[in-house]
C-alpha positions in Angstrom: 0.1 0.1 0.0 1.3 3.7 -0.7 2.1 6.2 1.8 1.5 10.0 1.6 3.0 12.6 3.4 0.3 14.9 5.3 0.4 17.2 8.2 3.9 16.5 8.8 3.7 12.9 9.1 3.6 9.6 6.7 0.0 8.1 6.3 -0.8 4.7 4.9 -3.6 4.3 2.8 -5.4 2.5 0.3 -7.5 3.6 -2.7 -10.5 1.6 -4.4 -12.3 2.9 -7.6 -11.6 5.6 -10.0 -9.9 8.7 -9.3 -12.4 10.6 -11.6 -15.2 9.6 -9.1 -16.1 11.6 -5.8 -14.0 10.5 -2.8 -15.3 9.0 0.3 -12.9 9.3 3.0 -13.1 6.5 5.9 -11.6 7.2 9.2 -11.3 4.4 11.5 -11.7 4.1 15.4 -9.4 3.7 18.5 -6.4 1.6 17.7 -8.2 0.2 14.6 -6.2 -0.3 11.4 -7.6 0.5 8.0 -8.2 -3.0 7.5 -11.3 -2.9 10.0 -12.9 -1.2 7.2 -14.4 -4.1 5.3 -13.0 -4.7 1.8 -16.6 -5.6 1.0 -17.8 -2.2 2.2 -15.3 -0.4 -0.2 -16.3 -2.3 -3.2 -19.7 -1.8 -2.5 -19.5 1.8 -2.4 -17.1 1.7 -5.5 -20.2 -0.1 -7.3 -22.3 2.8 -6.4 -19.8 5.4 -8.3 -17.5 6.5 -5.8 -13.8 6.2 -5.0 -13.0 5.0 -1.5 -9.8 5.8 0.6 -9.1 4.3 3.7 -6.1 5.0 6.0 -4.2 4.4 8.9 -4.4 7.1 11.8 -1.2 8.3 13.2 0.2 5.8 15.9 -1.5 3.0 14.6 -1.0 0.6 11.6 1.8 1.5 9.3 1.4 5.3 9.6 3.9 7.5 11.5 4.3 6.5 15.2 4.5 9.4 17.6 7.3 8.1 19.3 8.8 11.2 20.4 5.8 11.7 22.7 5.5 10.0 25.9 2.3 7.6 25.9 0.1 7.7 28.8 0.0 4.2 30.7 -3.4 3.3 31.0 -5.1 2.8 33.6 -2.1 4.1 35.6 -2.7 7.8 33.7 -6.1 8.0 34.7 -5.8 7.1 38.4 -3.0 10.0 38.3 -5.2 12.4 36.8 -8.0 11.9 39.1 -5.4 12.6 42.0 -5.0 16.0 40.5 -1.5 15.1 38.9 -0.4 16.6 35.6 -1.2 14.8 32.3 0.4 14.7 29.0 -1.8 14.8 25.9 0.5 14.7 23.0 -1.9 15.5 20.0 -5.7 16.2 19.9 -8.6 15.0 17.6 -8.1 18.2 15.7 -4.7 17.4 15.0 -6.0 14.0 13.6 -8.5 15.8 11.5 -5.9 17.9 10.0 -3.9 14.6 9.3 -7.2 13.3 7.1 -7.5 16.8 5.6 -3.6 16.6 4.6 -4.2 13.2 3.1 -6.9 14.7 0.9 -4.2 17.5 0.0 -1.8 14.9 -0.9 -4.0 13.2 -3.2 -5.2 16.3 -4.9 -8.7 15.9 -3.6 -10.5 19.3 -3.0 -13.4 18.0 -1.2 -14.7 14.6 -0.1 -17.7 12.8 1.8 -16.1 12.3 5.3 -17.0 9.0 7.1 -15.9 7.9 10.4 -16.6 5.3 12.9 -16.2 5.4 16.7 -13.3 7.7 17.4 -13.1 8.0 13.6 -16.6 9.6 13.9 -15.4 12.2 16.3 -12.5 13.0 14.1 -15.0 13.1 11.0 -17.2 15.6 12.9 -13.9 17.7 13.5 -13.4 17.7 9.6 -16.8 19.0 9.1 -16.8 21.9 11.7 -13.1 22.6 11.7 -12.6 22.3 7.8 -16.0 22.8 6.4 -14.8 23.8 3.0 -13.3 20.0 2.7 -16.3 18.3 3.6 -19.1 17.4 1.2 -21.2 15.3 3.6 -20.6 13.6 6.8 -21.5 10.3 8.1 -21.0 9.7 11.7 -21.0 5.7 12.7 -21.3 4.4 16.3 -20.0 7.5 17.6 -20.9 10.6 20.1 -21.3 14.2 20.6 -19.0 14.2 23.7 -22.0 15.4 25.9 -20.9 14.4 29.5 -24.4 13.6 30.5 -24.7 10.7 28.1 -24.7 7.2 29.7 -21.5 5.4 29.5 -20.2 2.0 28.4 -21.3 -1.3 30.0 -19.1 -2.2 32.7 -17.9 -5.4 31.2 -16.4 -3.0 28.4 -14.4 -0.9 31.0 -12.8 -4.0 32.5 -11.5 -5.1 29.0 -10.2 -1.7 28.0 -8.6 -1.1 31.5 -6.6 -4.4 31.3 -3.1 -4.1 30.2 -2.2 -4.8 26.7 -0.2 -8.2 26.1 3.6 -8.2 25.2 4.6 -8.0 21.7 6.3 -11.5 21.9 3.0 -13.1 23.3 1.3 -13.9 20.1 -1.5 -16.3 21.9 -2.5 -13.6 24.3 -2.6 -11.0 21.9 -4.9 -13.2 19.5 -6.9 -14.1 22.8 -7.5 -10.6 23.9 -8.5 -9.5 20.1 -10.9 -12.2 19.9 -12.5 -11.3 23.4 -12.6 -7.6 22.1 -14.5 -8.5 19.2 -16.8 -10.6 21.1 -17.6 -8.2 23.7 -18.2 -5.3 21.3 -19.8 -7.4 18.6 -23.2 -7.4 17.1 -25.6 -9.8 19.0 -27.9 -9.8 16.1 -25.3 -10.3 13.6 -22.6 -12.5 15.2 -19.3 -13.4 13.5 -18.0 -16.9 13.9 -15.0 -17.1 16.1 -12.6 -18.6 13.5 -13.2 -15.6 11.4 -12.5 -13.2 14.4 -9.3 -15.0 14.8 -8.1 -14.5 11.3 -8.9 -10.8 11.6 -7.0 -10.4 14.5 -4.1 -12.4 13.2 -4.1 -10.3 10.2 -3.9 -7.1 11.8 -1.4 -8.1 14.7 0.9 -9.5 11.7 0.5 -6.1 9.9 1.2 -4.0 13.2 0.9 -4.2 16.7 1.6 -0.9 18.9 -0.4 -0.4 22.2 1.4 2.7 23.0 -0.4 4.4 20.2 -3.7 3.5 21.6 -3.0 5.2 24.8 -2.1 8.6 23.0 -5.3 8.2 20.9 -7.2 7.3 24.1 -5.8 10.6 25.5 -7.0 12.7 22.6 -10.5 11.3 23.0 -10.8 12.1 26.6 -9.4 15.7 26.3 -11.9 16.6 23.4 -14.8 17.4 25.6 -18.2 18.5 24.5 -18.4 18.9 20.8 -22.5 19.9 20.8 -21.8 23.5 20.2 -19.3 23.0 17.2 -21.8 20.3 15.9 -24.6 22.9 15.5 -22.3 24.7 12.9 -22.1 21.9 10.6 -23.7 22.8 7.2 -23.2 19.7 5.0 -25.9 17.1 4.8 -25.3 14.3 7.5 -26.3 10.9 8.3 -25.6 9.2 11.8 -25.6 5.3 12.0 -25.8 3.7 15.4 -26.4 -0.1 16.6 -29.2 -0.4 19.2 -27.2 -2.8 21.0 -23.8 -0.8 21.0 -22.2 -1.7 24.4 -19.2 0.7 24.1 -21.0 3.8 22.8 -24.6 3.3 23.9 -27.1 4.3 21.1 -27.8 7.6 23.1 -24.5 8.8 21.7 -25.8 8.7 18.2 -29.3 10.2 19.1 -27.7 13.0 20.8 -25.1 13.6 17.8 -27.8 13.8 15.3 -30.1 16.1 17.6 -27.2 18.8 17.5 -26.3 18.6 13.8 -28.8 20.6 11.7 -30.9 18.3 9.5 -29.1 15.2 10.1 -30.7 11.9 9.6 -30.5 9.3 12.1 -30.5 5.4 11.4 -30.6 3.0 14.2 -29.9 -0.7 13.4 -31.4 -3.3 15.7 -29.0 -6.0 16.8 -25.9 -3.9 15.9 -23.2 -3.5 18.3 -19.7 -1.7 18.1 -18.6 -3.4 14.7 -19.2 -3.8 11.1 -20.6 -7.2 10.4 -20.2 -8.4 6.9 -23.9 -9.0 7.0 -24.6 -5.1 7.6 -22.3 -3.8 4.6 -25.5 -2.9 2.5 -27.0 -1.1 5.3 -23.7 0.9 6.3 -23.3 1.6 2.4 -26.8 2.9 2.3 -26.2 5.1 5.3 -23.0 6.8 3.6 -24.7 6.9 0.1 -27.7 8.6 1.6 -25.8 11.6 2.9 -23.5 11.6 -0.2 -26.4 12.1 -2.6 -28.1 14.9 -0.6 -25.1 16.6 -1.0 -24.2 15.9 -4.7 -27.0 13.8 -6.2 -27.3 10.4 -7.4 -24.2 9.0 -9.1 -25.6 6.0 -11.2 -29.4 6.7 -11.5 -29.7 3.9 -14.2 -28.5 1.3 -11.7 -29.9 2.8 -8.7 -32.7 0.7 -6.6 -34.5 1.4 -3.3 -32.3 0.8 -0.5 -32.6 -2.9 0.8 -34.2 -3.4 4.1 -31.8 -4.1 6.9 -31.3 -7.8 7.4 -33.3 -9.5 10.4 -30.9 -9.8 13.3 -30.4 -13.2 14.5 -29.6 -13.4 18.3 -27.5 -16.5 19.4 -27.5 -15.0 23.0 -29.8 -12.5 24.8 -29.6 -9.0 23.3 -27.7 -6.3 25.2 -30.3 -3.9 26.7 -30.8 -0.7 24.9 -29.5 2.6 26.3 -32.2 4.4 28.6 -34.6 6.5 26.8 -33.9 10.2 26.6 -36.1 13.0 27.6 -35.3 16.6 26.7 -34.1 18.9 29.6 -35.4 22.3 30.1 -32.4 24.2 28.1 -33.4 22.0 24.9 -29.8 21.1 24.6 -29.0 18.5 27.0 -30.6 15.2 27.3 -31.6 13.7 30.9 -31.2 10.3 31.4 -32.9 8.0 34.1 -29.6 5.6 34.7 -28.9 3.2 37.5 -26.9 4.6 40.5 -24.0 2.2 39.2 -23.8 3.8 35.9 -24.3 7.1 37.2 -21.0 6.5 39.3 -19.2 5.4 36.3 -20.5 8.3 34.2 -18.9 10.7 37.1 -15.8 8.8 37.1 -15.3 9.2 33.3 -16.1 12.8 33.2 -13.8 13.8 36.1 -10.9 11.7 34.2 -11.8 13.5 31.0 -11.9 16.9 32.6 -8.5 16.6 33.9 -7.2 15.6 30.8 -8.7 19.0 29.4 -7.2 20.9 32.3 -3.8 19.6 31.7 -3.6 19.3 27.8 -1.1 21.1 25.8 
């Protein structure tokens, strides 16, 4: 795969389709390599008349590693922050959005349809409001608005993310943790078999394994804060796609994102978790193309057909309970959530940790 020099770093990327077609830029999430954008999705979007570009964010995969910057040690860094000690945030999500725009510059693309998943959705939001002249449309997938009142991740997700990463030489532990991560975050209605998950983990770990970069990306997420006021400045067509059964970023995060982007379309998929099952590739492609067509029109009208309905989820285990329903607060901006006391404590813990990152970031 080629590399491009962008925003002062090297970015590994892959391009699908014709350079003459409008570009869709795919931005992946925390610690995830470009390979986690399914090839099937890229090909589906190409078949609908678009050029597709996926890339490794800084500090992950084969893009530049920010090794000159000290990596926060998780969870030790969070504990230190909560004790009021100084924290080091080597870069921000705004910097990562500038990387994405720099890649467009390097490829000679003036404007693109911006798509992001999870942390990548947050970065895509930054592109849309920090670089408004570069975005044709926005699709935010399984992401959030940064609203501190939103419900937190499930406790079992916290325990997974707080556990230390395996050593680089311990292949067995790396694969076991990777498979467990997929299973914890995965879609209960569209499960992926364990052997396929194992192949995906081995593929990515063989390509690159760099836990220190994940810690720096996590610091950037924690330091970003509440984006709602900036989301209201977005003026391009937007689609927000979220799984009803997302255990990492509850669906309330997607609902709040859509509520704060003028004219945004909200799509909730029953049985979808915090992953991209192959069975949902047409659904994800429909969401991306819906925003793109609202921006620049249909690309291949002679081949266009009505979007296919979402496949019926097949639950092999009890579904994760959906996020608590949201009611509008008196200020008509901040949702109010009726959550159990245990979740409230987790939310206060997370909000306090993030506030310390904001306080001490450069």
